[in-house]
N, C-alpha and C positions, 0 to 999 in steps of 0.2 A: 624607373629611372635610377641609374646608379650615381651615387654622390660624386665619384671621380670625374664624371662628364661635365660637372659644373665648374667653371673657372673662378674659384674663390680667390685665387691669387691676384687677379687683375686689379682689384680695388681694395687692397689691404685686408683680404679675408672676408669681405662682404659682397653680397650681390643684392641689387635692388629687386623688390618684389611688388609687382602690380597686383592688387587684390581686387577681385571681381566677384560679384554675386553670381553664383552658378545658375540661378533661375531667371533673374531680371536682366543679367548681362551688364548691370551698372557697375562702373568702377568705384570702389569704396574708399581706397586709401593706397598709400605707398609706404612700404616698410623695407627693412633690410634684414637679411639672414646671413649668419655665418654657417659654417658646416654643422656645428652643434645644434643650432636652431633648426636647421633643415632636417637633421636626423630626428630630433625631438618631435617635430611636426609630423613626420611620417609615422613615427611610433605611436603617438598619442591621438593622431587625427584631429588635433586642435592646433591652430596656427600659433607658432612661437617665432618671435623676431629676436634680433640682437638690438638692444637699445643703445644707441650711441651716446645719449646723454647720461644714462644710468650705468653704462659700461657693463652690462650683464644681459643674460637671456631674459626676455620679457614675453610672457604669454598674453596675447591680447585678450582682455576681459578678466585678468586675474584680480583686478580691483572692482570693476563694474559688474562683472558677471556676464558681460556681452561678448561671449566667446565667438570665435570664427571656426565653425566646423569644416574641416578639410573635405573637399570634393575631388580636386585634381590639381596637379602641379605640372606646368609645361615650361620648357626651357626655350629661350630664343635661339636664333641662328648663330649668334656669337658665343653662346654658352655662358653668358654672364648676366642674364636678367631672367627672372622667373615670373610667370603668370600663375597666380594662385587663385583657384576658383573655390568659393566657400559658400556655406549657408550661415549667414550672420544671425546671431542670437540677440538681436537688439541693435540700437544705434551704434555706429562704428566710431564716429568722431568723439573726442573727449569733451566737445562742446555740447554734446547731446544730439547733434545733427545725424541724419542717416549716413551721410558720407563726409569725408574730409574735404570735399569739393562743393559743399553746400547744395547738393542735389538730393531730391527725393529718390529713395530707393524703391521704385515701384515698377511693376510690369508695364512696359510700353504697350499701348493698345494696338494690336495687330491681329492677323489671322490666327497665329498661334495662341495668343491670349484668349481670343474668342473660343477657339476649340477647347482650350483648357477649362474655360468657364462652363461650356456645355458638358464636358466630361464630369466636372465637379457637380453640376446639377443632376447628372445621371446617378452618381454614387451617393450624393447627399442632397436629396430633394428639398426644395424651398416652397413653402405654401404660396399659392397664387403666382408662381413662376410660369411664364408662357412656355418656356422650354420644357418644364415638367409636365404641363398639361398636354403638350404636343407628344412627348414621349409616352405618356400614359394612354394616349388615344390609340396607339398601336402603329405598326409599320405601314399599314395601308394609308392611314391618315397622313403620316409623315411624307410618304412617297407622293401622295396626292398634292400636298402643299408644294413640293419641289416642282411638280409638273405645272401647277398654277403659276408659280413665280417665274418659271421659265417662259411661259406664254406671255406673261405681263412684260417681261424684259424684252422679248422679241417685238411686242407691240410698241413699246417706248423707243426701241432702236430705230423705228421708221420715222420718228419725229426728231425735232432738233432741241428738245428740252433737256439740257444736260442734267439738271437737278433730278428730274423724274427718272431719267435713264439710270443715273448712278444710284438712286434710291432703290430701284427695282433690282439692280445688280447686287446691292448689299443684301436685299431680302433673299435673293436666290442663293447667294453664298452662305448666308446664315442657315437657311433650311437645308442646304446641301450638307453642311457640317452636322446638323442634327440627324440627318439620314445616315451619315457615316457612323455616328455614335450609336444610333439605334441598331445598326447592323454589326456593331462591335469592331468597327474599323476606324482608322485615323488617317489624317492627311499623309502621314509618313508611309502608309501602305500604298496610297495612290502615287506618291512621289517615287516609290520603288518601281512601280510599273512604268512610269514615265522614264525613269533612268534606264531601265532595261530596253525600252523602245529606242531611246536616244543612242544607245551603244550599238544598235544594229545597223 
């Protein structure tokens, strides 16, 4: 991104910056950058703002040590607002909270979070972890479990017990993700195939 594409003139030399955790997608804070803060951020890969109260450049974390490591910067359609994606090194708010909006900055539990946990178990085993026991049992055992869970889901689909059906669906999805990990693939690899099929 070239600095001249950002419309710093629209708001007296400042542009608002929405700061978002690159991993959890949680919005952390709102700050402002002038052109000097933007350039410094790009150069140092640590987010720097322009402090309106201090009337100077201000690197987030310069006092607390809770820096914001830059991951990406995106500009909006009007070229006067930035989305700054970061890896925060500690709480972001001066009150000690994770965010300035009093939210916990944590991964929302979804399929991606489950897949990430399985991948983490694969690279960093945990004693007594079911995922690790399954992976250690070998590909045949993992594949067998996927087959078993698929059959159980089919059986439950013939009844009207929503809780049991959804429970079996969750079991199948979990074991499917373990199978992908055991084969050194990810959901992204499967999504790519689906995207290719959709375009045909």
